[in-house]
N, CA, C and O atoms as CSV, one atom per row, in Angstrom:
chain,resi,resn,atom,element,x,y,z
A,1,VAL,N,N,-15.872,-15.474,-59.047
A,1,VAL,CA,C,-16.363,-15.600,-60.163
A,1,VAL,C,C,-15.835,-14.680,-61.400
A,1,VAL,O,O,-16.280,-13.535,-61.495
A,2,THR,N,N,-14.932,-15.147,-62.307
A,2,THR,CA,C,-14.149,-14.318,-63.291
A,2,THR,C,C,-14.884,-14.314,-64.352
A,2,THR,O,O,-14.740,-13.286,-65.013
A,3,THR,N,N,-15.712,-15.160,-64.827
A,3,THR,CA,C,-16.694,-14.920,-65.963
A,3,THR,C,C,-18.013,-15.589,-65.633
A,3,THR,O,O,-18.161,-16.757,-65.274
A,4,ALA,N,N,-18.993,-14.624,-65.819
A,4,ALA,CA,C,-20.457,-14.802,-65.388
A,4,ALA,C,C,-21.339,-15.863,-66.064
A,4,ALA,O,O,-21.357,-15.554,-67.256
A,5,ALA,N,N,-21.942,-16.762,-65.907
A,5,ALA,CA,C,-22.286,-17.576,-66.614
A,5,ALA,C,C,-23.807,-16.948,-66.944
A,5,ALA,O,O,-24.483,-16.208,-66.228
A,6,ILE,N,N,-24.133,-17.521,-68.338
A,6,ILE,CA,C,-25.425,-16.706,-68.790
A,6,ILE,C,C,-26.524,-17.751,-68.246
A,6,ILE,O,O,-26.534,-18.981,-68.265
A,7,ASP,N,N,-27.457,-16.794,-67.745
A,7,ASP,CA,C,-28.900,-17.181,-67.679
A,7,ASP,C,C,-28.729,-17.755,-65.539
A,7,ASP,O,O,-29.246,-18.678,-64.909
A,8,THR,N,N,-27.734,-16.591,-65.115
A,8,THR,CA,C,-27.382,-16.823,-63.799
A,8,THR,C,C,-27.671,-15.853,-62.985
A,8,THR,O,O,-27.673,-14.792,-63.609
A,9,TRP,N,N,-27.997,-15.673,-61.528
A,9,TRP,CA,C,-28.222,-14.567,-60.995
A,9,TRP,C,C,-27.263,-14.495,-59.835
A,9,TRP,O,O,-27.085,-15.423,-59.047
A,10,TYR,N,N,-26.658,-13.325,-59.786
A,10,TYR,CA,C,-25.386,-12.760,-59.261
A,10,TYR,C,C,-25.973,-11.727,-58.099
A,10,TYR,O,O,-26.596,-10.764,-58.546
A,11,ASP,N,N,-25.843,-11.823,-56.678
A,11,ASP,CA,C,-25.366,-10.958,-56.014
A,11,ASP,C,C,-23.889,-10.507,-55.675
A,11,ASP,O,O,-22.916,-11.078,-55.183
A,12,ILE,N,N,-24.204,-8.931,-56.264
A,12,ILE,CA,C,-22.864,-8.409,-56.226
A,12,ILE,C,C,-22.576,-7.218,-55.277
A,12,ILE,O,O,-23.020,-6.160,-55.724
A,13,ILE,N,N,-21.994,-7.126,-54.174
A,13,ILE,CA,C,-21.981,-5.944,-53.375
A,13,ILE,C,C,-20.721,-5.550,-53.122
A,13,ILE,O,O,-19.789,-6.339,-52.964
A,14,VAL,N,N,-20.596,-3.881,-53.052
A,14,VAL,CA,C,-19.367,-3.375,-53.316
A,14,VAL,C,C,-19.202,-2.340,-52.114
A,14,VAL,O,O,-19.745,-1.237,-52.186
A,15,THR,N,N,-18.578,-2.650,-51.207
A,15,THR,CA,C,-18.284,-1.293,-50.057
A,15,THR,C,C,-16.990,-0.596,-50.009
A,15,THR,O,O,-15.853,-0.994,-50.260
A,16,TYR,N,N,-17.438,0.521,-49.632
A,16,TYR,CA,C,-15.938,1.432,-49.309
A,16,TYR,C,C,-15.977,2.095,-48.120
A,16,TYR,O,O,-16.830,2.979,-48.036
A,17,ASP,N,N,-15.245,1.889,-47.141
A,17,ASP,CA,C,-15.118,2.773,-46.149
A,17,ASP,C,C,-13.989,4.009,-45.880
A,17,ASP,O,O,-12.773,3.871,-46.014
A,18,ALA,N,N,-14.524,4.963,-45.563
A,18,ALA,CA,C,-13.755,6.079,-46.194
A,18,ALA,C,C,-12.928,6.465,-44.685
A,18,ALA,O,O,-12.022,7.294,-44.769
A,19,ASN,N,N,-13.153,6.037,-43.712
A,19,ASN,CA,C,-12.193,6.060,-42.616
A,19,ASN,C,C,-11.124,5.297,-42.765
A,19,ASN,O,O,-9.997,5.666,-42.434
A,20,THR,N,N,-11.486,3.775,-43.457
A,20,THR,CA,C,-10.056,3.128,-43.673
A,20,THR,C,C,-9.442,3.153,-44.964
A,20,THR,O,O,-8.273,2.806,-45.129
A,21,THR,N,N,-10.275,3.597,-45.995
A,21,THR,CA,C,-9.682,3.780,-47.073
A,21,THR,C,C,-10.163,2.356,-47.675
A,21,THR,O,O,-9.731,2.125,-48.804
A,22,LEU,N,N,-10.830,1.560,-47.206
A,22,LEU,CA,C,-10.826,-0.034,-47.705
A,22,LEU,C,C,-12.283,-0.306,-48.327
A,22,LEU,O,O,-13.327,-0.064,-47.721
A,23,MET,N,N,-12.220,-0.742,-49.376
A,23,MET,CA,C,-13.071,-1.241,-50.691
A,23,MET,C,C,-12.924,-2.762,-50.822
A,23,MET,O,O,-11.898,-3.389,-51.085
A,24,THR,N,N,-14.177,-3.237,-50.582
A,24,THR,CA,C,-14.231,-4.809,-50.661
A,24,THR,C,C,-15.703,-5.108,-51.418
A,24,THR,O,O,-16.767,-4.492,-51.363
A,25,ALA,N,N,-15.335,-6.229,-52.095
A,25,ALA,CA,C,-16.170,-6.904,-53.476
A,25,ALA,C,C,-16.596,-8.324,-52.893
A,25,ALA,O,O,-15.749,-9.177,-52.631
A,26,TYR,N,N,-17.903,-8.516,-52.714
A,26,TYR,CA,C,-18.649,-9.639,-52.234
A,26,TYR,C,C,-19.372,-10.172,-53.533
A,26,TYR,O,O,-19.805,-9.427,-54.411
A,27,ILE,N,N,-19.441,-11.377,-53.549
A,27,ILE,CA,C,-20.379,-11.817,-55.152
A,27,ILE,C,C,-21.212,-13.285,-54.315
A,27,ILE,O,O,-20.725,-14.389,-54.073
A,28,ASN,N,N,-22.144,-12.933,-54.122
A,28,ASN,CA,C,-23.470,-13.886,-53.669
A,28,ASN,C,C,-23.007,-14.079,-52.000
A,28,ASN,O,O,-22.945,-15.197,-51.489
A,29,GLY,N,N,-22.733,-12.958,-51.335
A,29,GLY,CA,C,-22.694,-13.195,-50.025
A,29,GLY,C,C,-21.342,-13.343,-49.588
A,29,GLY,O,O,-21.279,-13.077,-48.388
A,30,SER,N,N,-20.080,-13.704,-50.138
A,30,SER,CA,C,-18.474,-14.349,-50.250
A,30,SER,C,C,-17.660,-13.198,-50.368
A,30,SER,O,O,-17.881,-12.445,-51.317
A,31,LEU,N,N,-16.688,-12.911,-49.505
A,31,LEU,CA,C,-15.483,-11.743,-49.956
A,31,LEU,C,C,-15.022,-12.233,-50.980
A,31,LEU,O,O,-14.557,-13.371,-50.943
A,32,GLN,N,N,-15.037,-11.521,-52.102
A,32,GLN,CA,C,-13.953,-12.013,-53.287
A,32,GLN,C,C,-12.618,-11.190,-53.209
A,32,GLN,O,O,-11.623,-11.833,-53.543
A,33,ASN,N,N,-12.433,-10.024,-52.872
A,33,ASN,CA,C,-11.283,-9.363,-52.616
A,33,ASN,C,C,-11.463,-7.806,-52.071
A,33,ASN,O,O,-12.612,-7.367,-52.010
A,34,SER,N,N,-10.673,-7.207,-51.790
A,34,SER,CA,C,-10.355,-6.137,-50.833
A,34,SER,C,C,-8.969,-5.472,-51.012
A,34,SER,O,O,-7.938,-6.057,-51.343
A,35,ALA,N,N,-9.118,-4.121,-50.732
A,35,ALA,CA,C,-8.054,-3.291,-51.448
A,35,ALA,C,C,-8.327,-1.988,-50.794
A,35,ALA,O,O,-9.477,-1.614,-50.562
A,36,THR,N,N,-7.084,-1.176,-50.446
A,36,THR,CA,C,-7.225,0.023,-49.668
A,36,THR,C,C,-6.968,0.936,-51.026
A,36,THR,O,O,-6.169,0.673,-51.925
A,37,ARG,N,N,-8.000,2.268,-50.927
A,37,ARG,CA,C,-8.003,3.126,-51.933
A,37,ARG,C,C,-7.706,4.165,-51.724
A,37,ARG,O,O,-8.582,4.585,-50.969
A,38,THR,N,N,-6.774,5.179,-51.952
A,38,THR,CA,C,-6.743,6.337,-51.605
A,38,THR,C,C,-6.616,7.264,-52.549
A,38,THR,O,O,-6.493,6.926,-53.726
A,39,GLY,N,N,-6.632,8.898,-52.073
A,39,GLY,CA,C,-7.587,9.530,-53.217
A,39,GLY,C,C,-8.579,10.205,-53.576
A,39,GLY,O,O,-9.305,9.223,-53.423
A,40,ALA,N,N,-9.349,11.051,-53.945
A,40,ALA,CA,C,-10.318,11.501,-54.081
A,40,ALA,C,C,-10.991,10.719,-55.421
A,40,ALA,O,O,-10.298,10.419,-56.393
A,41,ALA,N,N,-12.154,10.489,-55.354
A,41,ALA,CA,C,-12.738,9.950,-56.552
A,41,ALA,C,C,-13.027,10.853,-57.614
A,41,ALA,O,O,-13.604,11.939,-57.557
A,42,ALA,N,N,-12.404,10.075,-58.874
A,42,ALA,CA,C,-12.727,11.040,-60.113
A,42,ALA,C,C,-14.240,11.403,-60.547
A,42,ALA,O,O,-15.081,10.504,-60.561
A,43,SER,N,N,-14.533,12.545,-60.853
A,43,SER,CA,C,-16.080,13.219,-61.055
A,43,SER,C,C,-15.544,13.801,-62.471
A,43,SER,O,O,-14.429,14.313,-62.564
A,44,ASN,N,N,-16.568,13.660,-63.727
A,44,ASN,CA,C,-16.181,14.871,-64.794
A,44,ASN,C,C,-17.918,15.102,-64.755
A,44,ASN,O,O,-18.454,15.120,-65.863
A,45,GLY,N,N,-18.678,15.250,-63.727
A,45,GLY,CA,C,-20.098,15.685,-63.573
A,45,GLY,C,C,-20.983,14.882,-64.483
A,45,GLY,O,O,-22.010,15.359,-64.967
A,46,ALA,N,N,-20.657,13.910,-64.663
A,46,ALA,CA,C,-21.889,12.976,-65.862
A,46,ALA,C,C,-22.694,12.184,-64.876
A,46,ALA,O,O,-23.768,11.683,-65.207
A,47,GLY,N,N,-22.110,12.042,-63.461
A,47,GLY,CA,C,-23.555,11.271,-62.416
A,47,GLY,C,C,-22.535,9.677,-62.574
A,47,GLY,O,O,-21.450,9.499,-63.128
A,48,ILE,N,N,-23.422,8.734,-61.846
A,48,ILE,CA,C,-23.131,7.727,-61.480
A,48,ILE,C,C,-23.423,6.693,-62.994
A,48,ILE,O,O,-24.464,6.755,-63.648
A,49,ARG,N,N,-22.318,5.839,-63.298
A,49,ARG,CA,C,-23.058,5.407,-64.412
A,49,ARG,C,C,-23.013,3.657,-63.921
A,49,ARG,O,O,-22.236,3.220,-63.073
A,50,ILE,N,N,-23.890,2.947,-64.570
A,50,ILE,CA,C,-24.105,1.504,-63.811
A,50,ILE,C,C,-24.482,0.653,-65.142
A,50,ILE,O,O,-25.328,1.061,-65.938
A,51,ALA,N,N,-23.886,-0.380,-65.286
A,51,ALA,CA,C,-23.732,-1.200,-66.358
A,51,ALA,C,C,-22.900,-0.585,-67.553
A,51,ALA,O,O,-23.083,-1.050,-68.678
A,52,SER,N,N,-21.963,0.474,-67.352
A,52,SER,CA,C,-21.579,0.547,-68.844
A,52,SER,C,C,-19.955,1.141,-68.314
A,52,SER,O,O,-19.855,1.771,-67.261
A,53,ARG,N,N,-18.994,0.902,-69.012
A,53,ARG,CA,C,-17.961,2.068,-68.751
A,53,ARG,C,C,-17.779,3.105,-68.884
A,53,ARG,O,O,-18.195,3.706,-69.875
A,54,TRP,N,N,-16.876,3.852,-67.629
A,54,TRP,CA,C,-16.957,5.201,-67.798
A,54,TRP,C,C,-15.972,5.820,-69.161
A,54,TRP,O,O,-16.218,6.961,-69.554
A,55,ASP,N,N,-14.980,5.094,-69.770
A,55,ASP,CA,C,-14.533,5.440,-70.607
A,55,ASP,C,C,-14.552,5.066,-72.170
A,55,ASP,O,O,-13.692,5.505,-72.935
A,56,ALA,N,N,-15.591,4.227,-72.586
A,56,ALA,CA,C,-16.367,3.826,-73.401
A,56,ALA,C,C,-17.587,3.633,-73.572
A,56,ALA,O,O,-18.229,3.213,-72.609
A,57,PRO,N,N,-18.235,3.870,-74.792
A,57,PRO,CA,C,-19.542,3.220,-74.945
A,57,PRO,C,C,-19.930,1.861,-74.965
A,57,PRO,O,O,-20.730,1.561,-75.851
A,58,GLN,N,N,-19.519,0.885,-74.127
A,58,GLN,CA,C,-19.824,-0.338,-73.956
A,58,GLN,C,C,-20.712,-0.597,-72.884
A,58,GLN,O,O,-20.246,-0.378,-71.766
A,59,LEU,N,N,-22.080,-1.081,-72.960
A,59,LEU,CA,C,-22.872,-1.672,-72.064
A,59,LEU,C,C,-22.672,-2.580,-71.324
A,59,LEU,O,O,-21.454,-2.755,-71.293
A,60,LEU,N,N,-23.189,-3.293,-70.678
A,60,LEU,CA,C,-23.498,-4.594,-69.808
A,60,LEU,C,C,-24.659,-5.591,-70.613
A,60,LEU,O,O,-25.722,-4.994,-70.783
A,61,ASP,N,N,-24.647,-6.385,-70.907
A,61,ASP,CA,C,-25.601,-7.048,-71.410
A,61,ASP,C,C,-26.302,-8.293,-70.532
A,61,ASP,O,O,-26.159,-9.516,-70.542
A,62,ALA,N,N,-27.103,-7.389,-69.796
A,62,ALA,CA,C,-27.884,-7.686,-68.575
A,62,ALA,C,C,-29.108,-6.979,-68.348
A,62,ALA,O,O,-29.546,-5.988,-68.932
A,63,THR,N,N,-29.662,-7.747,-67.262
A,63,THR,CA,C,-30.913,-6.828,-66.721
A,63,THR,C,C,-30.236,-6.572,-64.936
A,63,THR,O,O,-29.520,-7.456,-64.468
A,64,ILE,N,N,-30.501,-5.552,-64.256
A,64,ILE,CA,C,-30.148,-5.332,-62.900
A,64,ILE,C,C,-31.465,-5.331,-62.423
A,64,ILE,O,O,-32.390,-4.974,-63.152
A,65,LYS,N,N,-31.651,-5.726,-61.176
A,65,LYS,CA,C,-32.736,-5.926,-60.629
A,65,LYS,C,C,-33.193,-5.133,-59.730
A,65,LYS,O,O,-34.329,-4.670,-59.635
A,66,LYS,N,N,-32.050,-4.937,-58.890
A,66,LYS,CA,C,-32.163,-4.021,-58.104
A,66,LYS,C,C,-30.680,-3.131,-57.644
A,66,LYS,O,O,-29.633,-3.775,-57.700
A,67,ILE,N,N,-30.621,-1.803,-57.238
A,67,ILE,CA,C,-29.365,-1.069,-56.711
A,67,ILE,C,C,-30.187,-0.726,-55.624
A,67,ILE,O,O,-31.407,-0.641,-55.486
A,68,ARG,N,N,-29.096,-0.527,-54.789
A,68,ARG,CA,C,-29.160,0.002,-53.207
A,68,ARG,C,C,-27.823,0.615,-52.812
A,68,ARG,O,O,-26.710,0.112,-52.968
A,69,VAL,N,N,-28.161,1.897,-52.225
A,69,VAL,CA,C,-27.123,2.813,-51.680
A,69,VAL,C,C,-27.165,3.139,-50.420
A,69,VAL,O,O,-28.197,3.542,-49.882
A,70,TRP,N,N,-25.971,2.989,-49.779
A,70,TRP,CA,C,-26.158,3.283,-48.255
A,70,TRP,C,C,-25.067,4.068,-48.049
A,70,TRP,O,O,-23.959,4.100,-48.585
A,71,ASN,N,N,-25.883,5.070,-46.657
A,71,ASN,CA,C,-24.491,6.161,-46.666
A,71,ASN,C,C,-23.671,5.312,-45.194
A,71,ASN,O,O,-23.934,5.527,-44.011
A,72,GLY,N,N,-22.718,4.403,-45.707
A,72,GLY,CA,C,-21.514,4.113,-45.039
A,72,GLY,C,C,-21.286,2.483,-45.224
A,72,GLY,O,O,-22.252,1.773,-45.502
A,73,ALA,N,N,-20.038,1.958,-45.066
A,73,ALA,CA,C,-19.736,0.905,-45.473
A,73,ALA,C,C,-20.436,-0.008,-44.747
A,73,ALA,O,O,-20.811,0.389,-43.644
A,74,LEU,N,N,-20.872,-1.739,-45.232
A,74,LEU,CA,C,-21.390,-2.403,-44.224
A,74,LEU,C,C,-20.758,-3.228,-44.115
A,74,LEU,O,O,-20.009,-3.520,-45.047
A,75,SER,N,N,-20.768,-3.966,-42.962
A,75,SER,CA,C,-19.971,-4.999,-42.372
A,75,SER,C,C,-20.523,-6.208,-43.207
A,75,SER,O,O,-21.465,-6.296,-43.994
A,76,ASN,N,N,-19.404,-7.291,-42.655
A,76,ASN,CA,C,-19.498,-8.536,-43.542
A,76,ASN,C,C,-20.377,-9.175,-43.014
A,76,ASN,O,O,-20.639,-10.127,-43.748
A,77,THR,N,N,-21.167,-9.175,-41.870
A,77,THR,CA,C,-22.285,-9.748,-41.290
A,77,THR,C,C,-23.545,-9.278,-41.893
A,77,THR,O,O,-24.436,-10.093,-42.135
A,78,GLU,N,N,-23.722,-7.715,-42.220
A,78,GLU,CA,C,-24.378,-7.002,-42.942
A,78,GLU,C,C,-24.689,-7.500,-44.512
A,78,GLU,O,O,-25.764,-7.419,-45.107
A,79,VAL,N,N,-23.520,-7.997,-44.962
A,79,VAL,CA,C,-23.318,-8.421,-46.252
A,79,VAL,C,C,-24.273,-9.775,-46.544
A,79,VAL,O,O,-25.292,-9.869,-47.228
A,80,ALA,N,N,-23.373,-11.031,-45.570
A,80,ALA,CA,C,-24.442,-11.942,-45.404
A,80,ALA,C,C,-25.919,-11.795,-45.287
A,80,ALA,O,O,-26.634,-12.558,-45.936
A,81,ALA,N,N,-26.331,-11.077,-44.680
A,81,ALA,CA,C,-27.724,-11.033,-43.979
A,81,ALA,C,C,-28.342,-10.607,-45.541
A,81,ALA,O,O,-29.313,-11.185,-46.029
A,82,ILE,N,N,-27.673,-9.603,-46.160
A,82,ILE,CA,C,-28.707,-8.987,-47.455
A,82,ILE,C,C,-28.425,-10.063,-48.222
A,82,ILE,O,O,-29.521,-10.547,-48.503
A,83,HIS,N,N,-27.725,-10.592,-48.626
A,83,HIS,CA,C,-27.327,-11.890,-49.412
A,83,HIS,C,C,-28.147,-13.042,-49.310
A,83,HIS,O,O,-28.520,-13.551,-50.366
A,84,GLN,N,N,-28.607,-13.704,-47.899
A,84,GLN,CA,C,-29.565,-14.452,-47.420
A,84,GLN,C,C,-31.001,-13.697,-48.108
A,84,GLN,O,O,-31.763,-14.170,-48.951
A,85,ASN,N,N,-31.046,-12.587,-47.535
A,85,ASN,CA,C,-32.566,-12.623,-47.688
A,85,ASN,C,C,-32.908,-12.456,-49.391
A,85,ASN,O,O,-33.881,-13.050,-49.853
A,86,TYR,N,N,-32.208,-11.776,-50.096
A,86,TYR,CA,C,-32.163,-11.778,-51.469
A,86,TYR,C,C,-32.110,-13.125,-52.074
A,86,TYR,O,O,-32.868,-13.370,-53.013
A,87,ASN,N,N,-31.420,-13.884,-51.702
A,87,ASN,CA,C,-31.448,-15.554,-52.560
A,87,ASN,C,C,-32.528,-15.997,-51.873
A,87,ASN,O,O,-32.580,-17.210,-52.077
A,88,SER,N,N,-33.386,-15.673,-51.191
A,88,SER,CA,C,-34.696,-16.491,-50.277
A,88,SER,C,C,-35.754,-15.896,-51.586
A,88,SER,O,O,-36.810,-16.456,-51.880
A,89,LEU,N,N,-35.233,-14.677,-52.265
A,89,LEU,CA,C,-36.430,-14.170,-53.306
A,89,LEU,C,C,-36.174,-14.931,-55.000
A,89,LEU,O,O,-36.754,-14.728,-56.067
A,90,VAL,N,N,-35.396,-15.565,-54.737
A,90,VAL,CA,C,-34.857,-15.784,-56.255
A,90,VAL,C,C,-35.386,-17.414,-56.502
A,90,VAL,O,O,-35.165,-17.979,-57.574
């Protein structure tokens, strides 16, 4: 999905595996992209930003229903199961 549709629900999951440095992005349970990332995460001490740009005061005009954080990367199977569970609630 390159452009989000208005009044449409999306399940977005992004994982990062520190052991392999692999970052993956899923939309509605389907793998969209993956890439290796190296180097330490940048931090300015401002905490985590959700629905806003890190470098400008632009905000996402949307409702975020739920945010979950796991201590470890999820597998493709786990992402699919989470999406199936959320999809049944919509």
